[in-house]
N, C-alpha and C positions, 0 to 999 in steps of 0.2 A: 634422510632424503633432502636435498637442497631445494630451494624455491624453483630454480631452473629445471631441475629434474621433475618436480611435481607438475609444473606447467607443461613440460614436454609430454608427460603421461596423460594429463587431462585433455590436451588439445591434439594429441596424436602427432606430435612434431618431434624433430631431432633435438637433443639437448643443445648441441652447438648452434643450431638454428635459433633456438630460444635465447640462448646467451647473447648472440649477436644482436638480436632484436631488442632485448632488454638494455644492452649497452647503448643502442641508438636512442632509446627512450630516456635513459639516464643522462645522456648528453644534452637533453632539452629539445630534441626534435619532436615536432608534432606528428600525430597519427597521419593526417593528410600528406605531409611531406614524406614520411617514411613509406607510405603506400605508393606514392607516385614516383619518388626519385631514388629509393633504396631497395628496389626489387631484387637486385643482385645480392644484397646482404641478407635479406629476410627470406629468400627463396620464393619470392613473388606472393607473399601473404597479402590477402586483400584487406581493405579497410575494416570490414566487419570483424574479421578474426583478430586484427590488430587492436581494435577497441575492446573486444572481449578479453583479450590477453592482458591489455593494459589495466582494465578494471580488476581482473583476478590477481594480477601482480600486486596492485595496491592493497587488495584485501589480505593477501598472504603476508605481505610486509607488515601490515598493521597487526596481524595475528602474532607474528614473530616478535614484534616490538612489545606487545602486551605480555607474551610469555616471558620475555626477559625481565620486564618490570615486576611481574608477580613472583618470579623466581628470586629476584633480589630482595623483594619485600619480605617473603617468607624466610629466606636465609638470614636476613637482618634480625629477625625475631627468634632466630635459633630454633626454628621448627621444621626445617627442611629434612626430609628423609628420602631414601632412594625411591620409595614407592610414590611419593608426592611428585618428585622430579620426573619420574617416568610418566605419570599421569599428565603433567603439564606438557611434556614433549609430544605426547600422543594426542593431545586435544586437537580437534578439527575446526573448532569455531571459538570465537571470543567468548561466547556464552558458556562454553564448557570450561574455559580458563577461569571465568568469573566464579563459576560454581566451585571450582577447586579452591579458589582464594577466599571464598565466603567465610569459612570458619576462622580465618586468620585476619580478616578485615577488622579494623577497630570498630567496635559496635557502639551505637548509642546505648543509653541505658535501657535495658530490657528486663522483663520479668526473670529471665534466666540469669542475667548478670547480677541482679539484686539478690537472687537466691544464692549465687556463688559468694557474694559478699557476706552473706549470713552464715557461710560455712557449710552449705548443704550439698556440695558437690560429692563428698564421699558417700552420702546417703543415696544420691542418684546412681553412683557407680555400683553400690551394693544392690540396688533394685535391678539394674541392667544385667548383673551377673546371672540372675534368675536361677539361683540354686534350687534344687528340688525340695530341699528342706532347710528352713531357717531356724536356728536355735541360738538365741531367742528369736521370736517372730519379728517380721519386718516392722510391725507397728511398735513393738517393744524397743527395737533398736532405734526407731525414729525418736523415741523419748530422749535418747542421749543427745540429740541435737536441739532440744528446747533450750533457748537462751533468750530471756526477755530483753537483755541489753542489746542483742543483735536483732531483735524484732521477731523472734520465733517464740510465740507464747504457748503454742499447743502442738500436740502430735500431728494434728490435721494440717497445721500451717507448715510443719516440717516436710510432710509428705507432698503437699501441694507445691512447695518450692522445688523439691527433687523432681517432680513431674515436669515442672517448667524447664528445668535444665535438660531433661531427656527430650522434651518437645523441640528444643533448639538444636540438640544434637541431630535429631531426625531431619530437621529443616536444613541444616548446613551440610548434609551428606550429598556430595556432588553426583554420585551414581544414582541416588534416589531421585534427585531433581531431574536428571537426564531422562530417566524412565517415565516419571510422572508427566514430564513435558511431552514425551512421545505418545503416551496414552491419551493425554488431553487433545493433542493434535489429531489423533486417529479416531477417538470415540467421543470427543466433546461436542457440545451443541452451542452455537452462538445464537443468542436470543435478544429481542428488543421489545420494549413496551413504550406506550405513549407516556411522555413526561408531563404533558399538559393537555387539557381538554380543548383543543382547537385544531382546525384543519390546517394542513400544510402539505408541502410536496413530499413529505416523509410518511404520509398516511398509510402507504402500503407496508410500512415497517412498524405500525402501532401494535401489532400482535404477530410477530414474526419469529421463526425458529428454523435453523438449518444446520446440518453437520459442519463442523469446522473444516473437515477435510474436503468438503465439496463447495464451499462458498466461493463465488466468483469475485474477482478483484473489484469490479465496479460496485458490488454490494458492500464490500468492506469499506470502501471510500464513502459510500452514501451513509452507512451507519455511523461512521466517525463524524461526518459533517452534521448529521442529525443530532448526535450527542453533544457536539461542540456548540450547536445553536440551541441546545436545551429543549429539543422536541422529543428526544428519545433517551431511554435508559437501556444501556447495552450491557450484556453479561455473557460470560462463557461458563458453562457448567459441564460436569462430567459425572458419571455414576460414581458416587463416593465409595461405595462398597468395592468397586473394581480397584480403586487406588489403595484402599485400606487392606484389601486382600494381598496386594503386592507388598505393602509395607510390613504387614504382619508376618509374611513369609520370610522377610529379610531380618526382622528384629526379634521375633519371638521364637525361642528355642523349642517350644513344644514339649517340654518335659514335665508339664503340669506343675510348674513352680507357682507358689503363692504370690510371686511377684508379677505374674502374667497380667492380672487385671490392672495393675498400676502402669505397666508398660503399654498396654492397650489404650488406656485413658490418655497417656502422654502422647501416643502416636496420633490418636484422633484429634487431640488438641493441636498438635504440631501441624497436622495437615490443614485443619479448618482455619486456624488462626494465622499461621505463618506461610505454609507452602502454597495453598490454593490461591490466595490473593496475589502472591508474587508470580506464580506460574500464569495466572490469568493475564496479568500485565505484560509478561514476556510474550505470551502467545499472541495477544492482540497487537503488540508492537511488531512482531514478526509478520503478522498478516498485513499490517499497514505498510510496512517497508516493502514487502513483496508486491502488494497491490500498487503502491506508488511507482515502483520501478517498472512494473508492467504497463501502467498508464502512460508513463513517460515514453516508453518504447512504442506503444501503440500510437500515441500522439505524433511521435516523430515519423513513424511509417505513414500515417494518414497525411501528415503535412507534406512529406516528400512526394507522395502520389499526387496531392493537390497542386503543388508547385511545379511538378514536372510533367503535367498534362500537356500534350502536344497542342499548340495553338490552332485554332480553326481560322485559317486564312482565307481571304477573298470572299467572305460571305456577309450579306446584310442580315443583321441579327436584331430580333425584338427581345428586349429584356422584359420579363414579366415578374414583378415583385408581388406575391400574393398577400392578401389581407382580408379581414372581415369588415369591421365597422367603417374603416377608412378606405375601403375599396382596394382594387388591384392596380398597381401603377405600371404603366407601359412606357418603354423608351425604345425607339428604333435608331440603330447606329449603322453607319456605312462600314465598308470593309476595313477602314483604318480607325474606327472608333468615334468618328464625328457624329454628333447627335443630329438626327434628321427630323424627329417628331416625338412628342410625348402625349400621353392621355391617361385618364383614370376611368376604370370600369367597375361595375358592381355585379359580377356574375354569381356570387355566393351569398349565403345568409349574412346579414339579416335582410338585405334589400332584394337580392336575387333578380336583378334586371337582366335576365339572360338574353333575350332577343336584342335589346339595345346594346348590350356588351358585344354580342356577336357582330352586329353591324359595324361597330367601331373597329374591332380587330380586323374584320374583312376589308374595311376601307384602308387601313394602314398597310395591310399586306399587299393589296392591289396598287396602292399609290407608290410605295417605296420598293416593291419587289422583294419583300422579306423572304429569306430562304430558310432560316432557322429561328425557332423561338426558344429562348433560355428561361426556364421557370425556376425561380428560387425554391429551395427546399424547406422554407420556414413555415410559419403559421398559414393555414389554408392551402398548403401546397397540393395536397391530394385532390381537393375539390377543384382547384385550378387546373390541375393536370387532366381531370375528367372533362372539364369544360373545353379545354383546348383540343383534346383528342376527338371529341364529338364535332367540334367546329371544323377541323381539318378535313373531315369526311364530306363536308358540304361545299368545299371550294374546289375549283379546277386547278389552282396552283399546287405545285409540288413543294410543300413546306413540311419540314421535320420539326420535332420538338425534343428537348432534352432537359432533364432536371439537374440543376447545378447547385453546388453548395453556396449558400449566401452568407456564410460565416464572416462577420466583420463588415458586411455591406452597410448595415445601419451605423456602425462606427465611422466608416469612411464618409457616409452621406452627411454626417453632422460635424465633420472635421473642417479645420481651417483650409486645408488643401482643396477640399470639394467646394467650399464656398468661393474660393478664388477661381476655380475652374468653371463653376456654374453659378455665378452670382444671382441670376434671375430664376433659378430653379429652387423649389422647396426641397426639404430633405428626402421626401418620398420619391420625387422624380430622380434625384441623384442616385438613390438606391437602385432604381430600375436600370439606370445607365451602367452602374457598376456591375450588375448581374449580367447584362449583355456583353460588356467588355471582358469579363473574366472567362467567358466562353471563347472569345476571340484570342485572348492571350492571358492566361491565368496569372503567370508570374508578374507580368507588367502591371496588372491591376492590384494584386495582393500586396505588393511591396508598398503601396500607398497607405496601408492600414497600420496604425500604431499598434505594435504587439501588446503593449500594456493594456490596451482597450479590450482585448479578447483573452487576456490572461496567459499569453504565451510566455 
């Protein structure tokens, strides 16, 4: 199946439609340009479908590129077989391709490679055959591999080296790793413990555990940050007996061979020492990649909604920037954003000057004809909302309130642009002005904020 055919199947489109769209992409046309000006070519595909198709196209092309590279590498080592080639061609992800390539990848020095250098590979093969009856016994045959010049001094050392080779064979099996990865994703637990005895924003994860299959993306990102900042120790575990049961069913013939105990030991060692740490890294990497992609999409959606909010035109607005110790900052702006008045009140803890605060707000509303109050959604927002809701019930004027995002308001208030616009205001007054204006025209106000300041 060609890439175009696969895309057509996944997106429920016609193959010719996909081919024409891919041709436009390959010519260097941008997604916005194609969506807007090439509808007749793409069959009126919208920008969202085009972006998803573009991302999937790149992913499939990268997969095909890696398949070709691995095929050439294995062929160059004269190890290619029809079965391996078929497995590569049928691989659905790069991870599957890497699993197939693993046995042929140049290895750093390992316990298995050292054992092979000592000539113990035939002994490993002998054990793996699992004959029902060995004559002479496995142990006696192991004596034939004792060679002090090669570093094999005893029967036990020979058998240990053979088991190291078997452990690596188990670890390098692509089908085994694929199934173990699936079992870990389905039945594994992700856990975290405190890495140091001090309080932090990660305290809720100091004794935390949840199924890998159910963990939410924001928790994955929080665990990774906590681990990176050395507040957490994170691990993924799965019932070892579940994995070993699968491996035993695949590797042990069940004919009561005296070799079974040796194969079992090698399988346990291969899983504990080689497979489990590797699969844990892969699963965590997949969780992080998926969480990051989801976070980016969520951020993009939230930002789009924020930027595309309809402006509130022709209204006199009071910006209300909540706060505790430093009070709540107020700024009244006219319908075109010109500042009419400012004030600071203390309606919440620790001072709780409720009556005095009410008097100031009522005076500003009456004096300037305030029609809407925009309350920032940051610190003390809930308490401020309760204060305003109660106050509005006490006045004759028809005034509404709305809670708005104040993301970036503090960044703007301390910026050079804000200082130039309001040289006589302190940063708190400027923040209240920004909150009022972003209700009047969100896009016009938000473009003043340096994206680097809020991590965009």
